[in-house]
N, CA, C, O and CB atoms as a CASP TS submission, in Angstrom:
PFRMAT TS
TARGET T0000
AUTHOR 0000-0000-0000
METHOD Language model
MODEL 1
PARENT N/A
ATOM      1  N   MET     1     297.371 -87.587 125.535  1.00  0.00           N
ATOM      2  CA  MET     1     295.963 -88.945 125.565  1.00  0.00           C
ATOM      3  C   MET     1     296.066 -89.023 126.911  1.00  0.00           C
ATOM      4  O   MET     1     297.087 -88.631 127.476  1.00  0.00           O
ATOM      5  CB  MET     1     296.170 -90.780 124.710  1.00  0.00           C
ATOM      6  N   LYS     2     294.846 -89.626 127.694  1.00  0.00           N
ATOM      7  CA  LYS     2     294.536 -89.454 128.868  1.00  0.00           C
ATOM      8  C   LYS     2     295.140 -90.706 129.478  1.00  0.00           C
ATOM      9  O   LYS     2     295.064 -91.654 128.697  1.00  0.00           O
ATOM     10  CB  LYS     2     293.117 -89.203 129.040  1.00  0.00           C
ATOM     11  N   ASP     3     295.686 -90.981 130.576  1.00  0.00           N
ATOM     12  CA  ASP     3     296.326 -91.961 130.932  1.00  0.00           C
ATOM     13  C   ASP     3     294.648 -92.769 131.512  1.00  0.00           C
ATOM     14  O   ASP     3     293.597 -92.229 131.857  1.00  0.00           O
ATOM     15  CB  ASP     3     297.761 -91.517 132.080  1.00  0.00           C
ATOM     16  N   LEU     4     295.024 -94.204 131.409  1.00  0.00           N
ATOM     17  CA  LEU     4     293.659 -95.077 131.324  1.00  0.00           C
ATOM     18  C   LEU     4     293.909 -96.216 132.127  1.00  0.00           C
ATOM     19  O   LEU     4     292.953 -96.990 132.182  1.00  0.00           O
ATOM     20  CB  LEU     4     293.212 -95.584 129.808  1.00  0.00           C
ATOM     21  N   ARG     5     294.978 -96.561 132.803  1.00  0.00           N
ATOM     22  CA  ARG     5     295.555 -97.461 133.982  1.00  0.00           C
ATOM     23  C   ARG     5     294.606 -97.585 134.767  1.00  0.00           C
ATOM     24  O   ARG     5     294.051 -98.667 134.959  1.00  0.00           O
ATOM     25  CB  ARG     5     296.722 -96.989 134.768  1.00  0.00           C
ATOM     26  N   ASP     6     294.199 -96.241 135.471  1.00  0.00           N
ATOM     27  CA  ASP     6     293.703 -96.417 136.663  1.00  0.00           C
ATOM     28  C   ASP     6     291.866 -96.480 135.945  1.00  0.00           C
ATOM     29  O   ASP     6     290.977 -96.524 136.796  1.00  0.00           O
ATOM     30  CB  ASP     6     294.297 -94.999 137.899  1.00  0.00           C
ATOM     31  N   ALA     7     291.558 -96.480 134.862  1.00  0.00           N
ATOM     32  CA  ALA     7     290.299 -96.957 134.494  1.00  0.00           C
ATOM     33  C   ALA     7     289.505 -98.290 134.820  1.00  0.00           C
ATOM     34  O   ALA     7     290.035 -99.394 134.697  1.00  0.00           O
ATOM     35  CB  ALA     7     290.389 -96.916 133.350  1.00  0.00           C
ATOM     36  N   ALA     8     288.396 -98.138 135.181  1.00  0.00           N
ATOM     37  CA  ALA     8     287.564 -99.321 136.071  1.00  0.00           C
ATOM     38  C   ALA     8     287.311-100.409 134.489  1.00  0.00           C
ATOM     39  O   ALA     8     286.317-100.117 133.824  1.00  0.00           O
ATOM     40  CB  ALA     8     285.573 -98.506 137.079  1.00  0.00           C
ATOM     41  N   TRP     9     288.082-101.424 134.044  1.00  0.00           N
ATOM     42  CA  TRP     9     287.521-102.205 132.739  1.00  0.00           C
ATOM     43  C   TRP     9     286.867-103.328 133.017  1.00  0.00           C
ATOM     44  O   TRP     9     287.299-104.265 133.688  1.00  0.00           O
ATOM     45  CB  TRP     9     288.537-102.630 131.778  1.00  0.00           C
ATOM     46  N   ARG    10     285.887-103.246 132.534  1.00  0.00           N
ATOM     47  CA  ARG    10     284.972-104.423 132.947  1.00  0.00           C
ATOM     48  C   ARG    10     284.832-105.065 131.451  1.00  0.00           C
ATOM     49  O   ARG    10     284.718-104.538 130.344  1.00  0.00           O
ATOM     50  CB  ARG    10     283.347-103.914 133.744  1.00  0.00           C
ATOM     51  N   LYS    11     284.908-106.938 132.047  1.00  0.00           N
ATOM     52  CA  LYS    11     285.356-107.614 130.646  1.00  0.00           C
ATOM     53  C   LYS    11     283.532-107.883 130.368  1.00  0.00           C
ATOM     54  O   LYS    11     282.628-107.733 131.191  1.00  0.00           O
ATOM     55  CB  LYS    11     286.708-109.413 130.790  1.00  0.00           C
ATOM     56  N   SER    12     283.438-108.312 128.945  1.00  0.00           N
ATOM     57  CA  SER    12     282.249-108.578 128.608  1.00  0.00           C
ATOM     58  C   SER    12     281.780-109.878 129.327  1.00  0.00           C
ATOM     59  O   SER    12     282.581-110.674 129.817  1.00  0.00           O
ATOM     60  CB  SER    12     282.193-108.617 127.201  1.00  0.00           C
ATOM     61  N   SER    13     280.473-110.036 129.357  1.00  0.00           N
ATOM     62  CA  SER    13     279.891-111.528 130.217  1.00  0.00           C
ATOM     63  C   SER    13     279.932-112.359 129.040  1.00  0.00           C
ATOM     64  O   SER    13     279.907-113.527 129.430  1.00  0.00           O
ATOM     65  CB  SER    13     278.098-111.546 131.023  1.00  0.00           C
ATOM     66  N   TYR    14     279.982-112.307 127.829  1.00  0.00           N
ATOM     67  CA  TYR    14     280.096-112.945 126.896  1.00  0.00           C
ATOM     68  C   TYR    14     281.398-113.618 126.959  1.00  0.00           C
ATOM     69  O   TYR    14     281.434-114.627 126.254  1.00  0.00           O
ATOM     70  CB  TYR    14     279.847-112.230 125.893  1.00  0.00           C
ATOM     71  N   THR    15     282.538-113.338 127.635  1.00  0.00           N
ATOM     72  CA  THR    15     283.943-113.663 127.413  1.00  0.00           C
ATOM     73  C   THR    15     283.828-115.390 127.923  1.00  0.00           C
ATOM     74  O   THR    15     283.105-115.736 128.858  1.00  0.00           O
ATOM     75  CB  THR    15     285.123-112.510 128.447  1.00  0.00           C
ATOM     76  N   GLY    16     284.574-116.231 127.217  1.00  0.00           N
ATOM     77  CA  GLY    16     284.828-117.607 127.653  1.00  0.00           C
ATOM     78  C   GLY    16     285.900-117.651 128.002  1.00  0.00           C
ATOM     79  O   GLY    16     286.727-116.771 127.761  1.00  0.00           O
ATOM     80  N   GLN    17     286.211-119.114 128.914  1.00  0.00           N
ATOM     81  CA  GLN    17     287.423-119.155 130.070  1.00  0.00           C
ATOM     82  C   GLN    17     288.536-119.646 128.934  1.00  0.00           C
ATOM     83  O   GLN    17     289.632-120.011 129.361  1.00  0.00           O
ATOM     84  CB  GLN    17     287.151-120.465 131.662  1.00  0.00           C
ATOM     85  N   GLU    18     288.368-119.660 127.954  1.00  0.00           N
ATOM     86  CA  GLU    18     289.435-120.240 127.331  1.00  0.00           C
ATOM     87  C   GLU    18     290.356-119.271 126.422  1.00  0.00           C
ATOM     88  O   GLU    18     291.360-119.522 125.755  1.00  0.00           O
ATOM     89  CB  GLU    18     288.885-121.325 126.554  1.00  0.00           C
ATOM     90  N   GLY    19     289.544-117.901 126.670  1.00  0.00           N
ATOM     91  CA  GLY    19     290.478-116.293 126.419  1.00  0.00           C
ATOM     92  C   GLY    19     290.180-116.428 124.977  1.00  0.00           C
ATOM     93  O   GLY    19     289.169-117.028 124.614  1.00  0.00           O
ATOM     94  N   GLY    20     291.043-115.877 124.102  1.00  0.00           N
ATOM     95  CA  GLY    20     290.422-115.598 122.619  1.00  0.00           C
ATOM     96  C   GLY    20     290.504-114.189 122.340  1.00  0.00           C
ATOM     97  O   GLY    20     291.424-113.379 122.458  1.00  0.00           O
ATOM     98  N   THR    21     289.360-114.101 121.956  1.00  0.00           N
ATOM     99  CA  THR    21     288.360-112.929 121.867  1.00  0.00           C
ATOM    100  C   THR    21     287.652-112.140 122.956  1.00  0.00           C
ATOM    101  O   THR    21     286.440-112.107 123.170  1.00  0.00           O
ATOM    102  CB  THR    21     287.389-113.360 121.203  1.00  0.00           C
ATOM    103  N   CYS    22     288.517-111.581 123.535  1.00  0.00           N
ATOM    104  CA  CYS    22     287.867-110.658 124.739  1.00  0.00           C
ATOM    105  C   CYS    22     287.796-108.996 124.490  1.00  0.00           C
ATOM    106  O   CYS    22     288.719-108.299 124.066  1.00  0.00           O
ATOM    107  CB  CYS    22     288.835-110.888 126.149  1.00  0.00           C
ATOM    108  N   VAL    23     286.661-108.625 124.809  1.00  0.00           N
ATOM    109  CA  VAL    23     286.037-107.373 124.908  1.00  0.00           C
ATOM    110  C   VAL    23     286.294-106.611 126.163  1.00  0.00           C
ATOM    111  O   VAL    23     285.983-107.339 127.105  1.00  0.00           O
ATOM    112  CB  VAL    23     284.672-107.545 124.751  1.00  0.00           C
ATOM    113  N   GLU    24     286.819-105.218 126.662  1.00  0.00           N
ATOM    114  CA  GLU    24     286.480-105.225 127.505  1.00  0.00           C
ATOM    115  C   GLU    24     285.692-103.595 127.830  1.00  0.00           C
ATOM    116  O   GLU    24     285.650-103.065 126.720  1.00  0.00           O
ATOM    117  CB  GLU    24     287.516-105.788 128.135  1.00  0.00           C
ATOM    118  N   LEU    25     285.261-102.916 128.555  1.00  0.00           N
ATOM    119  CA  LEU    25     284.433-101.233 128.921  1.00  0.00           C
ATOM    120  C   LEU    25     284.794-100.851 129.696  1.00  0.00           C
ATOM    121  O   LEU    25     284.984-101.555 130.688  1.00  0.00           O
ATOM    122  CB  LEU    25     283.088-100.934 129.248  1.00  0.00           C
ATOM    123  N   ALA    26     285.128 -99.374 129.683  1.00  0.00           N
ATOM    124  CA  ALA    26     285.467 -98.698 130.770  1.00  0.00           C
ATOM    125  C   ALA    26     284.669 -97.284 130.628  1.00  0.00           C
ATOM    126  O   ALA    26     284.222 -97.069 129.501  1.00  0.00           O
ATOM    127  CB  ALA    26     287.043 -98.601 130.870  1.00  0.00           C
ATOM    128  N   ASN    27     284.473 -96.467 131.446  1.00  0.00           N
ATOM    129  CA  ASN    27     283.045 -95.451 131.990  1.00  0.00           C
ATOM    130  C   ASN    27     284.188 -94.584 131.881  1.00  0.00           C
ATOM    131  O   ASN    27     284.800 -94.603 132.950  1.00  0.00           O
ATOM    132  CB  ASN    27     281.955 -95.614 133.754  1.00  0.00           C
ATOM    133  N   LEU    28     284.894 -93.601 130.769  1.00  0.00           N
ATOM    134  CA  LEU    28     285.990 -92.760 130.655  1.00  0.00           C
ATOM    135  C   LEU    28     285.058 -91.145 131.081  1.00  0.00           C
ATOM    136  O   LEU    28     285.417 -90.066 130.611  1.00  0.00           O
ATOM    137  CB  LEU    28     286.800 -92.944 128.873  1.00  0.00           C
ATOM    138  N   ASN    29     284.174 -91.254 131.782  1.00  0.00           N
ATOM    139  CA  ASN    29     283.328 -90.153 131.727  1.00  0.00           C
ATOM    140  C   ASN    29     282.243 -89.399 130.571  1.00  0.00           C
ATOM    141  O   ASN    29     281.033 -89.592 130.450  1.00  0.00           O
ATOM    142  CB  ASN    29     284.151 -89.401 131.996  1.00  0.00           C
ATOM    143  N   ALA    30     283.004 -88.620 129.907  1.00  0.00           N
ATOM    144  CA  ALA    30     282.462 -88.799 128.558  1.00  0.00           C
ATOM    145  C   ALA    30     282.431 -89.174 127.295  1.00  0.00           C
ATOM    146  O   ALA    30     281.854 -88.739 126.298  1.00  0.00           O
ATOM    147  CB  ALA    30     282.333 -88.324 128.360  1.00  0.00           C
ATOM    148  N   THR    31     283.293 -90.236 127.542  1.00  0.00           N
ATOM    149  CA  THR    31     282.824 -91.564 126.323  1.00  0.00           C
ATOM    150  C   THR    31     283.312 -92.773 127.007  1.00  0.00           C
ATOM    151  O   THR    31     284.021 -92.760 128.014  1.00  0.00           O
ATOM    152  CB  THR    31     283.682 -91.504 124.551  1.00  0.00           C
ATOM    153  N   VAL    32     282.918 -93.736 126.439  1.00  0.00           N
ATOM    154  CA  VAL    32     283.421 -95.177 126.898  1.00  0.00           C
ATOM    155  C   VAL    32     284.378 -95.707 126.173  1.00  0.00           C
ATOM    156  O   VAL    32     284.321 -95.647 124.944  1.00  0.00           O
ATOM    157  CB  VAL    32     282.438 -96.177 126.903  1.00  0.00           C
ATOM    158  N   GLY    33     285.382 -96.295 126.807  1.00  0.00           N
ATOM    159  CA  GLY    33     286.534 -96.882 126.481  1.00  0.00           C
ATOM    160  C   GLY    33     286.131 -98.644 125.999  1.00  0.00           C
ATOM    161  O   GLY    33     285.365 -99.426 126.561  1.00  0.00           O
ATOM    162  N   VAL    34     287.090 -98.866 124.605  1.00  0.00           N
ATOM    163  CA  VAL    34     286.666-100.050 124.480  1.00  0.00           C
ATOM    164  C   VAL    34     288.204-100.757 124.249  1.00  0.00           C
ATOM    165  O   VAL    34     289.063-100.212 123.557  1.00  0.00           O
ATOM    166  CB  VAL    34     285.486-100.171 123.299  1.00  0.00           C
ATOM    167  N   ARG    35     288.393-101.981 124.900  1.00  0.00           N
ATOM    168  CA  ARG    35     289.821-102.040 124.452  1.00  0.00           C
ATOM    169  C   ARG    35     290.032-103.869 124.565  1.00  0.00           C
ATOM    170  O   ARG    35     289.326-104.442 125.395  1.00  0.00           O
ATOM    171  CB  ARG    35     291.000-100.936 125.652  1.00  0.00           C
ATOM    172  N   ASP    36     290.865-104.586 123.837  1.00  0.00           N
ATOM    173  CA  ASP    36     290.883-105.926 123.847  1.00  0.00           C
ATOM    174  C   ASP    36     291.702-106.217 125.116  1.00  0.00           C
ATOM    175  O   ASP    36     292.755-105.642 125.390  1.00  0.00           O
ATOM    176  CB  ASP    36     291.440-106.521 122.530  1.00  0.00           C
ATOM    177  N   SER    37     291.024-107.311 125.978  1.00  0.00           N
ATOM    178  CA  SER    37     291.347-107.637 127.171  1.00  0.00           C
ATOM    179  C   SER    37     292.657-108.328 127.089  1.00  0.00           C
ATOM    180  O   SER    37     293.336-108.303 128.115  1.00  0.00           O
ATOM    181  CB  SER    37     290.326-108.376 127.774  1.00  0.00           C
ATOM    182  N   THR    38     293.190-109.015 125.924  1.00  0.00           N
ATOM    183  CA  THR    38     294.064-109.770 125.929  1.00  0.00           C
ATOM    184  C   THR    38     295.584-108.893 125.771  1.00  0.00           C
ATOM    185  O   THR    38     296.662-109.362 126.136  1.00  0.00           O
ATOM    186  CB  THR    38     293.672-110.757 124.901  1.00  0.00           C
ATOM    187  N   ASP    39     295.381-107.353 125.068  1.00  0.00           N
ATOM    188  CA  ASP    39     296.163-106.637 124.835  1.00  0.00           C
ATOM    189  C   ASP    39     296.027-105.544 125.967  1.00  0.00           C
ATOM    190  O   ASP    39     296.227-104.422 125.503  1.00  0.00           O
ATOM    191  CB  ASP    39     296.059-106.324 123.536  1.00  0.00           C
ATOM    192  N   PRO    40     295.786-105.548 127.129  1.00  0.00           N
ATOM    193  CA  PRO    40     295.822-104.429 127.817  1.00  0.00           C
ATOM    194  C   PRO    40     296.743-102.703 127.875  1.00  0.00           C
ATOM    195  O   PRO    40     296.485-101.506 128.001  1.00  0.00           O
ATOM    196  CB  PRO    40     295.998-105.095 128.740  1.00  0.00           C
ATOM    197  N   ASP    41     297.218-103.080 127.798  1.00  0.00           N
ATOM    198  CA  ASP    41     298.508-102.563 126.909  1.00  0.00           C
ATOM    199  C   ASP    41     298.406-101.385 125.591  1.00  0.00           C
ATOM    200  O   ASP    41     299.002-100.324 125.410  1.00  0.00           O
ATOM    201  CB  ASP    41     299.084-103.950 126.201  1.00  0.00           C
ATOM    202  N   GLY    42     297.397-102.093 124.815  1.00  0.00           N
ATOM    203  CA  GLY    42     297.479-101.921 123.440  1.00  0.00           C
ATOM    204  C   GLY    42     296.385-100.310 123.072  1.00  0.00           C
ATOM    205  O   GLY    42     296.059 -99.411 123.848  1.00  0.00           O
ATOM    206  N   PRO    43     296.182-100.431 122.116  1.00  0.00           N
ATOM    207  CA  PRO    43     295.370 -99.474 121.752  1.00  0.00           C
ATOM    208  C   PRO    43     293.744 -99.397 122.454  1.00  0.00           C
ATOM    209  O   PRO    43     293.178-100.465 122.689  1.00  0.00           O
ATOM    210  CB  PRO    43     295.380 -99.648 120.295  1.00  0.00           C
ATOM    211  N   VAL    44     292.973 -97.946 122.800  1.00  0.00           N
ATOM    212  CA  VAL    44     291.563 -97.944 123.437  1.00  0.00           C
ATOM    213  C   VAL    44     291.041 -96.923 122.738  1.00  0.00           C
ATOM    214  O   VAL    44     291.426 -95.758 122.633  1.00  0.00           O
ATOM    215  CB  VAL    44     291.424 -97.727 125.015  1.00  0.00           C
ATOM    216  N   LEU    45     289.694 -97.749 122.053  1.00  0.00           N
ATOM    217  CA  LEU    45     288.890 -96.883 121.336  1.00  0.00           C
ATOM    218  C   LEU    45     288.279 -96.442 121.916  1.00  0.00           C
ATOM    219  O   LEU    45     287.904 -97.121 122.872  1.00  0.00           O
ATOM    220  CB  LEU    45     288.287 -97.157 120.513  1.00  0.00           C
ATOM    221  N   GLN    46     287.613 -94.743 121.777  1.00  0.00           N
ATOM    222  CA  GLN    46     286.540 -94.526 122.566  1.00  0.00           C
ATOM    223  C   GLN    46     285.460 -93.857 121.526  1.00  0.00           C
ATOM    224  O   GLN    46     285.490 -93.261 120.449  1.00  0.00           O
ATOM    225  CB  GLN    46     286.953 -93.617 123.858  1.00  0.00           C
ATOM    226  N   PHE    47     284.406 -94.343 122.562  1.00  0.00           N
ATOM    227  CA  PHE    47     282.885 -93.967 121.654  1.00  0.00           C
ATOM    228  C   PHE    47     282.625 -92.949 122.558  1.00  0.00           C
ATOM    229  O   PHE    47     283.284 -92.634 123.549  1.00  0.00           O
ATOM    230  CB  PHE    47     281.426 -95.242 121.495  1.00  0.00           C
ATOM    231  N   GLY    48     281.198 -92.272 121.955  1.00  0.00           N
ATOM    232  CA  GLY    48     280.584 -91.366 122.685  1.00  0.00           C
ATOM    233  C   GLY    48     279.104 -92.148 123.133  1.00  0.00           C
ATOM    234  O   GLY    48     278.578 -93.097 122.552  1.00  0.00           O
ATOM    235  N   ARG    49     278.614 -91.418 124.370  1.00  0.00           N
ATOM    236  CA  ARG    49     277.641 -92.473 125.034  1.00  0.00           C
ATOM    237  C   ARG    49     276.681 -92.475 124.072  1.00  0.00           C
ATOM    238  O   ARG    49     276.176 -93.582 123.882  1.00  0.00           O
ATOM    239  CB  ARG    49     277.015 -92.153 126.521  1.00  0.00           C
ATOM    240  N   ASP    50     276.279 -91.598 123.418  1.00  0.00           N
ATOM    241  CA  ASP    50     275.115 -91.791 122.697  1.00  0.00           C
ATOM    242  C   ASP    50     274.981 -92.691 121.482  1.00  0.00           C
ATOM    243  O   ASP    50     273.926 -93.078 120.978  1.00  0.00           O
ATOM    244  CB  ASP    50     274.766 -90.646 122.350  1.00  0.00           C
ATOM    245  N   ALA    51     276.267 -92.971 121.078  1.00  0.00           N
ATOM    246  CA  ALA    51     276.415 -93.853 120.126  1.00  0.00           C
ATOM    247  C   ALA    51     276.692 -95.473 120.351  1.00  0.00           C
ATOM    248  O   ALA    51     276.512 -96.277 119.436  1.00  0.00           O
ATOM    249  CB  ALA    51     277.365 -93.304 119.460  1.00  0.00           C
ATOM    250  N   VAL    52     277.117 -95.837 121.575  1.00  0.00           N
ATOM    251  CA  VAL    52     277.233 -96.914 122.471  1.00  0.00           C
ATOM    252  C   VAL    52     275.893 -96.992 122.807  1.00  0.00           C
ATOM    253  O   VAL    52     275.555 -98.134 122.496  1.00  0.00           O
ATOM    254  CB  VAL    52     278.195 -96.762 123.644  1.00  0.00           C
ATOM    255  N   ALA    53     274.705 -96.253 123.391  1.00  0.00           N
ATOM    256  CA  ALA    53     273.684 -96.455 123.542  1.00  0.00           C
ATOM    257  C   ALA    53     273.159 -96.751 122.073  1.00  0.00           C
ATOM    258  O   ALA    53     272.656 -97.867 121.946  1.00  0.00           O
ATOM    259  CB  ALA    53     273.188 -95.490 124.309  1.00  0.00           C
ATOM    260  N   GLY    54     273.180 -96.163 121.240  1.00  0.00           N
ATOM    261  CA  GLY    54     272.500 -96.649 120.038  1.00  0.00           C
ATOM    262  C   GLY    54     273.027 -98.116 119.430  1.00  0.00           C
ATOM    263  O   GLY    54     272.249 -98.943 118.956  1.00  0.00           O
ATOM    264  N   LEU    55     274.009 -98.243 119.490  1.00  0.00           N
ATOM    265  CA  LEU    55     274.552 -99.540 119.075  1.00  0.00           C
ATOM    266  C   LEU    55     273.903-100.744 119.815  1.00  0.00           C
ATOM    267  O   LEU    55     273.518-101.772 119.259  1.00  0.00           O
ATOM    268  CB  LEU    55     276.061 -99.548 119.309  1.00  0.00           C
ATOM    269  N   LEU    56     273.816-100.394 121.558  1.00  0.00           N
ATOM    270  CA  LEU    56     273.559-101.501 122.385  1.00  0.00           C
ATOM    271  C   LEU    56     271.961-101.594 121.760  1.00  0.00           C
ATOM    272  O   LEU    56     271.535-102.741 121.623  1.00  0.00           O
ATOM    273  CB  LEU    56     273.829-101.216 124.210  1.00  0.00           C
ATOM    274  N   ARG    57     271.280-100.756 121.470  1.00  0.00           N
ATOM    275  CA  ARG    57     269.753-100.714 121.267  1.00  0.00           C
ATOM    276  C   ARG    57     269.363-101.561 119.921  1.00  0.00           C
ATOM    277  O   ARG    57     268.345-102.252 119.965  1.00  0.00           O
ATOM    278  CB  ARG    57     269.229 -99.080 121.115  1.00  0.00           C
ATOM    279  N   ARG    58     270.161-101.523 118.707  1.00  0.00           N
ATOM    280  CA  ARG    58     270.117-102.003 117.369  1.00  0.00           C
ATOM    281  C   ARG    58     270.618-103.301 117.859  1.00  0.00           C
ATOM    282  O   ARG    58     270.018-104.104 117.144  1.00  0.00           O
ATOM    283  CB  ARG    58     270.970-101.194 116.170  1.00  0.00           C
ATOM    284  N   VAL    59     271.364-103.968 118.655  1.00  0.00           N
ATOM    285  CA  VAL    59     271.734-105.283 118.895  1.00  0.00           C
ATOM    286  C   VAL    59     270.844-105.845 119.349  1.00  0.00           C
ATOM    287  O   VAL    59     270.331-106.788 118.748  1.00  0.00           O
ATOM    288  CB  VAL    59     272.695-105.502 119.589  1.00  0.00           C
ATOM    289  N   LYS    60     270.268-105.288 120.927  1.00  0.00           N
ATOM    290  CA  LYS    60     269.357-105.849 121.552  1.00  0.00           C
ATOM    291  C   LYS    60     267.771-105.885 120.308  1.00  0.00           C
ATOM    292  O   LYS    60     267.135-106.835 119.851  1.00  0.00           O
ATOM    293  CB  LYS    60     269.277-104.911 123.078  1.00  0.00           C
ATOM    294  N   SER    61     267.665-104.777 120.176  1.00  0.00           N
ATOM    295  CA  SER    61     266.544-105.417 118.641  1.00  0.00           C
ATOM    296  C   SER    61     266.567-106.136 117.601  1.00  0.00           C
ATOM    297  O   SER    61     265.634-106.285 116.811  1.00  0.00           O
ATOM    298  CB  SER    61     266.151-104.693 117.853  1.00  0.00           C
ATOM    299  N   GLY    62     267.641-106.624 117.546  1.00  0.00           N
ATOM    300  CA  GLY    62     268.219-107.731 116.907  1.00  0.00           C
ATOM    301  C   GLY    62     268.165-107.329 115.290  1.00  0.00           C
ATOM    302  O   GLY    62     268.067-108.223 114.450  1.00  0.00           O
ATOM    303  N   GLU    63     268.234-105.947 114.914  1.00  0.00           N
ATOM    304  CA  GLU    63     268.319-105.015 113.674  1.00  0.00           C
ATOM    305  C   GLU    63     269.994-105.534 112.918  1.00  0.00           C
ATOM    306  O   GLU    63     270.375-105.231 111.788  1.00  0.00           O
ATOM    307  CB  GLU    63     268.247-103.033 114.313  1.00  0.00           C
ATOM    308  N   LEU    64     270.577-106.174 113.700  1.00  0.00           N
ATOM    309  CA  LEU    64     271.873-106.277 113.236  1.00  0.00           C
ATOM    310  C   LEU    64     272.338-107.702 112.962  1.00  0.00           C
ATOM    311  O   LEU    64     273.378-108.102 112.437  1.00  0.00           O
ATOM    312  CB  LEU    64     272.727-105.646 114.170  1.00  0.00           C
ATOM    313  N   ASP    65     271.092-108.486 113.550  1.00  0.00           N
ATOM    314  CA  ASP    65     271.486-110.060 113.225  1.00  0.00           C
ATOM    315  C   ASP    65     271.485-110.310 111.656  1.00  0.00           C
ATOM    316  O   ASP    65     270.864-109.523 110.942  1.00  0.00           O
ATOM    317  CB  ASP    65     270.319-111.179 113.946  1.00  0.00           C
ATOM    318  N   ARG    66     272.245-111.514 111.035  1.00  0.00           N
ATOM    319  CA  ARG    66     272.295-111.727 109.904  1.00  0.00           C
ATOM    320  C   ARG    66     271.311-112.923 109.510  1.00  0.00           C
ATOM    321  O   ARG    66     271.228-113.294 108.339  1.00  0.00           O
ATOM    322  CB  ARG    66     273.595-111.861 109.632  1.00  0.00           C
TER
END
C-alpha cells in the first residue's frame, strides 16, 4: 500500500469548528483519497477521478437531494 503520510490532505469547507464528522480529500495522482480527519491514521478510501467528478456533478445538480 502506498505511504500516504506526505499527501496534501484538504478538509471539507463544510467542517464545523466543533469537530465530529470531518472529511478530508487528497490528490493521489491517479486517484482521490478520502479519509476521516478525526482518524488520520485510519483507513483511506481511494476513488477514480471520473467517479469523484461524477459524484460532485450529481451533488451540485441536486440529483441526490431527498
